[in-house]
C-alpha positions in Angstrom: -30.2 -6.1 44.4 -30.8 -2.4 45.3 -29.8 0.2 42.7 -28.7 -2.5 39.8 -30.3 -2.7 35.9 -32.4 -5.6 35.0 -32.4 -6.5 31.6 -33.8 -9.9 32.4 -37.0 -9.2 30.1 -35.0 -7.5 27.3 -35.4 -9.2 24.2 -32.3 -9.0 21.7 -33.8 -8.0 18.4 -31.9 -9.3 15.1 -31.2 -6.1 12.5 -31.6 -6.9 9.0 -31.5 -5.4 5.7 -33.7 -7.1 3.8 -35.1 -6.9 -0.1 -38.8 -5.9 0.1 -39.2 -4.7 -3.5 -41.5 -8.0 -4.1 -42.5 -8.4 -0.6 -46.2 -6.7 0.6 -46.8 -4.2 3.3 -50.3 -4.0 4.3 -51.1 -0.7 6.6 -55.0 -1.3 8.5 -56.2 2.4 8.9 -56.1 5.7 6.8 -55.3 8.3 9.2 -51.6 10.5 10.1 -49.8 7.4 11.6 -50.7 5.2 8.4 -49.7 8.1 6.4 -46.3 8.0 7.9 -45.9 4.3 7.4 -47.1 4.5 3.6 -44.7 6.7 3.1 -42.2 4.7 4.5 -42.5 1.1 3.2 -43.5 2.3 0.3 -39.6 3.8 -1.2 -39.2 0.0 -0.5 -41.7 -2.3 -1.6 -45.6 -2.7 -2.5 -47.8 -1.3 -0.1 -51.4 -1.5 0.6 -53.1 0.6 2.9 -56.5 -1.0 4.3 -59.2 1.9 5.8 -63.2 2.5 5.6 -61.4 6.6 5.1 -58.3 8.0 3.9 -56.7 11.3 5.0 -55.8 13.7 2.1 -53.0 12.9 1.9 -53.1 9.3 1.5 -55.9 10.1 -1.4 -53.0 12.8 -3.0 -50.7 10.2 -3.6 -52.3 7.4 -4.2 -49.9 6.2 -7.5 -47.4 5.2 -4.2 -49.6 2.9 -3.0 -53.1 0.9 -3.3 -56.0 1.9 -1.3 -58.6 -0.6 -0.3 -61.7 0.9 1.0 -63.1 -1.5 4.1 -64.7 -1.9 7.1 -62.0 -3.4 8.8 -64.5 -3.9 11.9 -66.1 -6.4 9.7 -63.5 -7.4 7.1 -59.9 -7.2 8.1 -58.2 -10.8 7.5 -58.7 -11.4 3.9 -56.1 -8.2 3.7 -53.8 -10.2 5.2 -53.2 -13.2 2.8 -50.0 -12.6 1.1 -48.7 -10.1 3.7 -45.4 -10.0 4.9 -45.8 -7.5 7.4 -48.9 -6.3 8.8 -49.0 -2.4 10.5 -52.1 -2.1 12.7 -52.4 1.4 12.8 -56.2 2.6 13.4 -57.4 4.8 16.1 -58.8 1.8 17.7 -57.1 0.2 20.4 -59.1 -3.4 20.0 -59.3 -3.9 16.5 -55.5 -3.3 16.3 -54.9 -6.0 18.8 -57.4 -8.3 16.4 -55.4 -7.3 13.6 -51.9 -8.5 15.2 -53.3 -11.9 16.7 -54.7 -12.8 13.8 -51.4 -11.6 11.4 -49.3 -13.3 14.4 -51.8 -16.9 13.4 -50.8 -16.6 9.8 -46.9 -16.4 10.1 -47.6 -12.5 9.3 -44.8 -10.0 10.4 -46.7 -7.4 12.9 -45.1 -4.0 12.9 -47.1 -2.1 16.1 -47.4 1.8 16.5 -47.3 1.4 19.6 -44.6 -0.6 21.7 -42.1 -3.0 20.4 -43.9 -5.7 18.2 -42.0 -7.9 16.4 -40.8 -5.5 13.4 -39.1 -2.7 14.7 -38.3 0.0 11.9 -34.9 2.0 13.2 -34.2 5.3 12.3 -31.9 5.8 9.1 -29.5 7.6 7.6 -29.3 7.0 3.6 -26.5 9.2 1.8 -25.4 7.9 -1.1 -24.5 4.0 -1.4 -23.8 4.4 2.7 -27.4 3.1 4.9 -27.3 3.1 8.7 -29.5 1.9 11.0 -30.1 3.0 14.5 -32.1 2.1 17.4 -31.8 1.9 20.9 -34.4 1.4 23.9 -34.6 5.5 24.7 -36.0 7.4 21.4 -33.7 10.4 22.9 -30.4 8.6 22.7 -31.2 7.4 19.2 -32.3 10.7 17.9 -28.5 12.1 19.4 -26.5 9.6 17.6 -28.4 10.0 14.4 -27.7 13.7 14.1 -24.7 12.5 15.6 -23.2 10.8 12.8 -25.0 12.8 9.8 -22.3 15.5 10.1 -19.9 12.7 10.4 -21.0 11.2 7.4 -19.0 13.8 4.8 -18.8 13.3 1.2 -15.4 12.0 0.8 -17.7 8.5 3.0 -19.9 8.9 0.2 -16.8 8.8 -2.0 -14.8 5.7 -0.7 -18.3 4.0 -0.3 -18.5 4.7 -4.4 -15.3 3.7 -5.2 -15.1 0.9 -3.4 -18.1 -0.4 -5.1 -16.4 0.2 -8.5 -13.1 -1.8 -7.6 -14.8 -4.7 -5.6 -16.0 -7.2 -8.8 -11.9 -6.2 -10.2 -10.4 -7.2 -6.8 -12.5 -10.5 -6.9 -11.5 -11.2 -10.1 -7.6 -10.6 -9.9 -8.0 -12.1 -5.9 -9.8 -15.3 -5.5 -8.9 -15.3 -1.9 -11.4 -13.1 0.6 -8.3 -12.8 2.7 -6.1 -10.7 0.2 -9.1 -8.7 -1.1 -9.3 -8.1 2.9 -5.9 -6.6 3.3 -6.0 -5.2 -0.1 -8.8 -2.5 0.9 -7.8 -2.7 4.3 -4.5 -0.6 2.9 -6.8 1.6 1.2 -9.0 2.3 3.7 -6.0 3.3 5.6 -4.4 5.3 3.0 -4.5 9.0 3.5 -3.5 9.6 -0.1 -6.7 8.0 -1.4 -8.8 10.2 0.8 -7.3 13.8 -0.6 -7.7 12.1 -4.2 -11.3 11.9 -3.7 -12.0 15.6 -3.1 -9.7 15.8 -6.0 -10.4 13.5 -8.7 -12.7 9.9 -8.8 -11.0 9.1 -11.3 -6.7 9.5 -9.8 -8.4 8.1 -6.4 -9.5 4.9 -8.7 -6.1 4.8 -10.2 -4.2 4.8 -6.5 -5.7 1.4 -5.3 -3.1 -0.3 -7.5 -0.5 0.8 -5.5 -1.4 -1.6 -2.7 -1.1 -4.9 -4.6 1.6 -7.2 -3.8 3.9 -7.4 -7.1 2.3 -10.8 -8.2 -1.1 -9.1 -7.4 -0.4 -6.2 -9.6 1.2 -8.7 -12.7 -2.4 -10.2 -12.3 -4.3 -7.1 -12.1 -1.9 -5.7 -15.8 -2.6 -9.4 -17.4 -6.5 -8.6 -18.7 -7.1 -7.0 -22.1 -10.2 -5.4 -20.4 -10.3 -1.7 -20.7 -12.0 -1.8 -17.3 -8.7 -2.8 -15.3 -7.7 -0.9 -12.2 -4.7 0.1 -14.0 -6.5 1.9 -16.4 -8.4 4.2 -14.4 -11.7 4.0 -17.1 
């Protein structure tokens, strides 16, 4: 129909958070694009950069990644062995395509530097224990959303993330049922006094959630002799 949006060719992506600490990313190429990719992926796990030459920045930070000098046109397949993600980032489009095809054949995920591949790196906001990943089909919208969310993500939210992370193991022990924990956490998030105390004292904010448990649950919290229980404030 004229004027209607055609989304028939759109393939939705599954957003995931992955532990990359033991998964190797291999970047093919040693230019500026490879430099940016290495800087990104090396924050999360091991990175190998394979190329015939490297930018000064890649050489200067070689302690952050492994540099392997190689003529990729002659041999690139062996560097895909054991890789989790391959990034074809050479200046040769045909070579990039060949690397991608071989990676797919070997079951290695591919992050393209042009166009959408199997792995799309989102725009990432990271503040303390909070991380937000943003991806849209329009880069301008992605940047706009990032700026808006960065403005909204104040220190209060970071404090709440730390507080709930601290409370989580104690709540799990005191309240075996997930539905009960969810109710208490929801009440904490909706308590304006908790939010106010986060700006005053972490310990006072830590003490406040005890008031959100019903009497039986408070008795359960008080029964333990650990100095790190909810009602102690340690």
